C-alpha positions in Angstrom: 0.0 0.0 0.0 1.3 3.4 -0.9 0.9 6.3 1.5 0.6 9.8 -0.1 0.7 13.2 1.6 -1.6 16.1 0.8 0.1 19.5 0.8 -1.4 22.7 2.3 -2.5 23.5 -1.3 -4.4 20.2 -1.6 -1.9 18.6 -3.9 -0.6 15.1 -3.9 2.6 13.8 -5.4 2.5 10.3 -6.8 5.6 8.3 -6.1 7.5 6.7 -8.9 6.2 3.3 -7.8 2.6 4.5 -8.1 3.2 6.2 -11.5 4.7 3.0 -12.9 1.9 0.9 -11.5 -0.7 3.1 -13.1 1.3 3.4 -16.3 1.2 7.2 -16.3 3.7 9.8 -17.2 3.8 13.6 -16.8 0.8 15.2 -18.5 -1.4 12.1 -18.4 -4.8 12.2 -16.7 -6.0 10.0 -13.8 -9.5 9.2 -12.7 -10.7 9.1 -9.1 -14.0 7.2 -8.5 -15.4 8.4 -5.2 -16.9 5.6 -3.1 -18.8 5.6 0.2 -17.0 5.7 3.6 -14.3 8.1 2.4 -12.8 5.6 -0.1 -11.9 6.0 -3.8 -10.5 4.1 -6.7 -7.6 5.7 -8.6 -6.8 4.7 -12.1 -5.2 5.9 -15.3 -7.7 7.8 -17.4 -8.4 6.2 -20.8 -8.5 8.6 -23.8 -12.1 9.1 -24.8 -11.8 10.9 -28.2 -15.0 11.2 -30.2 -15.5 10.7 -33.9 -16.6 14.3 -34.1 -13.2 15.5 -32.9 -11.4 13.0 -35.1 -13.3 14.0 -38.3 -12.5 17.7 -37.8 -8.8 17.1 -36.9 -7.4 17.9 -40.3 -10.1 20.2 -41.6 -8.7 23.1 -43.6 -5.1 21.8 -43.6 -5.0 20.6 -47.2 -6.9 20.9 -50.4 -6.4 17.2 -51.3 -9.4 15.0 -50.9 -8.4 11.5 -49.8 -10.3 8.4 -50.9 -11.6 5.9 -48.4 -8.9 3.5 -49.4 -6.2 6.2 -48.8 -7.7 7.0 -45.4 -7.8 3.4 -44.5 -4.2 2.8 -45.5 -3.1 5.9 -43.5 -4.9 4.7 -40.4 -3.3 1.2 -40.8 0.2 2.7 -41.1 -0.4 5.0 -38.1 -1.6 2.2 -35.9 1.4 0.1 -36.9 3.6 3.0 -35.8 4.9 3.7 -39.4 3.5 7.2 -39.8 
């Protein structure tokens, strides 16, 4: 069990052990689910991007119109870490 200290400003520093266990790095988000009896569950937040945000991501950045096949290939390459 990890013991964390709350500062006078209400901040908590997560130890290296806790950050590694949660798989988080600076800038990542964490979620705290509040439970009864002054308990909570802390976990790394999962990105929850929406299709609306994705669709508008590149809007206005190019005049080229990609085909569905080109978009599919680009997404395959990106997921494979080749983009």
